[in-house]
Every structure is written in structure tokens, then in C-alpha cells.
C-alpha positions in Angstrom: 107.4 59.9 91.2 108.2 57.6 88.4 111.2 55.7 87.0 111.7 52.5 85.1 112.2 50.8 88.5 109.8 52.5 90.9 106.5 54.2 91.3 105.5 56.0 94.5 101.9 56.8 95.3 100.7 58.8 98.3 97.1 59.1 99.4 95.8 62.0 101.5 93.3 59.7 103.3 90.8 56.9 103.1 87.2 56.6 104.3 84.4 54.1 104.0 82.5 55.9 101.2 84.8 58.7 100.2 84.6 62.5 100.4 86.0 65.4 98.3 89.4 64.9 100.0 89.4 61.2 101.0 89.4 58.2 98.7 86.7 55.6 99.2 87.8 52.3 100.4 86.2 50.5 97.4 88.0 52.9 95.0 91.3 52.3 96.7 90.7 48.6 96.4 90.3 49.0 92.7 93.6 51.0 92.5 95.5 48.4 94.4 93.9 45.5 92.5 95.0 47.1 89.2 98.5 47.5 90.5 98.5 44.0 91.9 97.2 42.5 88.6 100.0 44.3 86.7 102.6 42.6 89.0 103.5 45.5 91.3 104.9 44.6 94.7 105.4 47.1 97.5 108.9 47.9 98.8 110.1 49.1 102.2 111.9 52.3 103.1 115.1 50.3 103.5 114.7 48.9 100.0 114.7 52.5 98.6 117.8 53.4 100.7 119.6 50.3 99.5 118.6 51.1 95.9 119.8 54.7 95.8 122.7 54.4 98.2 124.1 51.0 97.3 122.6 50.2 93.9 120.8 47.1 95.2 118.2 46.1 92.6 114.5 46.7 93.2 111.8 44.3 92.0 110.9 44.7 88.3 107.7 46.5 89.3 108.3 48.2 92.6 105.7 50.3 94.4 106.3 52.6 97.4 102.9 53.2 99.0 102.1 55.9 101.6 99.2 57.5 103.4 99.5 61.1 104.7 98.4 62.9 107.9 98.3 59.9 110.2 94.5 59.6 110.1 92.7 56.8 112.0 90.3 56.2 109.2 93.1 55.8 106.7 94.8 53.3 108.9 91.6 51.3 109.5 90.3 51.1 106.0 93.7 50.7 104.3 94.8 47.9 106.7 92.2 45.5 105.3 93.5 46.1 101.8 97.1 45.8 102.7 96.3 42.4 104.1 94.3 41.5 101.0 97.2 42.2 98.6 100.0 41.5 101.1 101.2 45.1 100.6 103.3 47.3 102.9 102.7 51.0 103.3 104.1 54.0 105.2 101.8 56.1 107.3 102.9 59.7 107.7 102.0 61.8 110.7 102.4 65.3 112.1 104.4 65.6 115.3 102.0 68.1 116.8 99.3 65.4 116.8 101.4 62.8 118.6 100.2 62.2 122.1 97.7 65.1 121.9 94.7 62.9 122.6 93.2 63.7 119.2 90.9 60.8 118.2 91.1 61.7 114.5 94.8 60.8 114.4 96.7 57.5 115.0 98.6 57.8 118.3 102.1 56.4 119.2 101.0 53.2 120.9 98.8 52.4 117.8 101.7 53.2 115.5 104.0 50.8 117.2 101.3 48.0 117.0 100.9 48.8 113.3 104.6 48.4 112.7 104.5 45.0 114.5 101.8 43.8 112.0 104.4 43.9 109.2 102.1 45.9 106.9 103.1 49.4 108.1 106.2 51.6 108.4 106.2 55.1 110.0 107.0 58.4 108.4 106.5 62.1 109.2 104.9 65.1 107.4 106.8 67.3 109.8 105.9 68.9 113.1 102.9 70.9 111.9 100.8 71.9 108.9 100.9 75.7 108.8 100.5 78.2 106.0 102.2 81.6 105.5 101.9 84.6 103.2 98.2 83.9 102.6 96.0 86.0 100.4 92.4 85.4 99.7 90.9 85.3 96.2 90.1 89.0 96.4 93.8 89.9 97.2 93.3 90.5 100.9 96.3 89.7 103.0 95.6 87.1 105.7 99.2 86.3 106.8 100.0 83.2 108.9 97.6 80.5 109.9 97.8 77.0 111.4 95.9 74.1 109.9 93.0 74.4 112.3 92.6 78.1 111.6 92.3 77.5 107.8 89.8 74.7 107.3 88.6 75.7 103.9 91.2 76.7 101.3 88.7 77.2 98.5 88.7 81.0 99.2 92.4 81.2 99.2 94.2 82.7 96.2 97.8 82.2 97.3 99.8 80.7 100.2 103.0 78.9 100.9 104.0 76.4 103.5 105.6 77.2 106.9 109.1 75.8 106.0 109.3 76.9 102.4 109.7 80.7 102.4 110.3 83.8 104.4 107.3 85.1 106.3 106.3 88.2 104.3 104.0 91.2 104.7 101.2 92.3 102.5 103.6 93.6 99.9 105.5 90.3 99.9 108.5 91.9 101.6 110.2 89.5 104.1 109.6 90.5 107.7 112.4 88.2 108.9 116.0 88.0 107.9 117.9 84.8 107.1 119.0 84.4 110.7 115.4 84.6 112.0 114.1 82.3 109.3 116.8 79.7 110.1 115.9 79.9 113.8 112.2 79.4 113.0 112.7 76.5 110.8 115.4 74.9 113.0 113.0 75.2 115.9 110.3 73.4 114.0 112.6 70.5 113.1 113.8 70.3 116.8 110.1 70.2 117.9 109.5 67.3 115.5 112.6 65.4 116.6 111.7 65.9 120.3 108.1 64.7 120.1 108.9 61.6 118.0 111.8 60.7 120.3 109.6 61.2 123.4 106.6 59.3 122.1 108.1 56.6 119.9 111.7 56.4 120.9 112.9 57.3 117.4 112.4 59.7 114.5 111.0 58.0 111.4 113.3 57.8 108.4 110.8 59.1 105.9 110.0 62.8 105.8 107.5 64.0 103.2 
């Protein structure tokens, strides 16, 4: 996302040495160092609201920084760099992982501590990561799968996200009408609202 006033950068995740999906901490350091050297300063969620809603000016070089999926390793390795550059970032999470006892993901009590540090704000990627209308590269219909049922997407030829289309059959004909689709999507948003309210006491302002 770019404009003359603002750039927004989102990272999937951070690890010590990097993987095919996660940026290495040392490479993230180089990215942030380059932005810092060019005069970029991070802005808050409220700064963006104030800019678009009320026309309140942003810094000349404004950066909105975020990290997706609420991963523990991202929080740990990015924290050191946020402190180094005095940057603020938003960590996004999936509601389904909140309070689920999954050590891979930051949990509510840790999120509240991160907020108190002044370097973090909270956001959401939604209730779940799920895929619909999936076909493999050979054209075989797979259907609907949750994140943990579809670990490797390299063999997938086509898919869509849970909230972005009708659920369809192998001929791509919807198997639900508008009423059923609305109920499915509304249910997902309600589940997201409920879990954040129960575990944090509020629903984050950023949804990505």
C-alpha cells in the first residue's frame, strides 16, 4: 500500500535464520535499517484513523508495520528490532488460536504485555485461515480445507479464502445460496468477536 504520505509493510513471520516463508531476523534488520536511514517513522492505528477520517497530517515519511498470524517467533525476534529503531508494529492473530494452548502462537496474556511495552498494537487476521473451492494442479477437486489440513500449497492449482466466495462444487456451481453464505460468514465474524472479547476484553481495531 503506497501513497505520498504512507507506506504499509506486512511480514508473514520472522525467525532467527529464515525459511522459505519466514524472513530472517538479520534481513528484517536490514529492511528496517534502510527505512530508518531514509527517515521513516512508524505510526499507530489511531494515526491512520485520524488521517483518513479527520485529515490529521501524518509524518512526512510514515510507515505502518505489521506481522501476520500472531507467531511467537515473530514477536520475539521482531521485538528486539522494534526496540533498536524505536518502531511500533501491529501483530495480527487468528481468533481460533486465542487461548487454545498452542505454543506456536502468542496468547492473550502475552498480547496484553506486548501492548504495555509500547512497541506493539493488536490486530486480527479473522477467526480462522480456511480455504474453499480447492483444485490441485491436475484439476482434481479437493473442496474445503482448514489451515491444518492443507500444509503444503505447492500442489494446489486454485483456491479461494473462506470469506471471499460461495462454497462451490467441482463444476464451480455454488452449493449455497446468498442466505446460507451470509449465515456462514456472519457466524465466522461472530466467533471472532466472541473469542477476542472473552480473551482480551475487546476486539482489535485492525482486521487484515
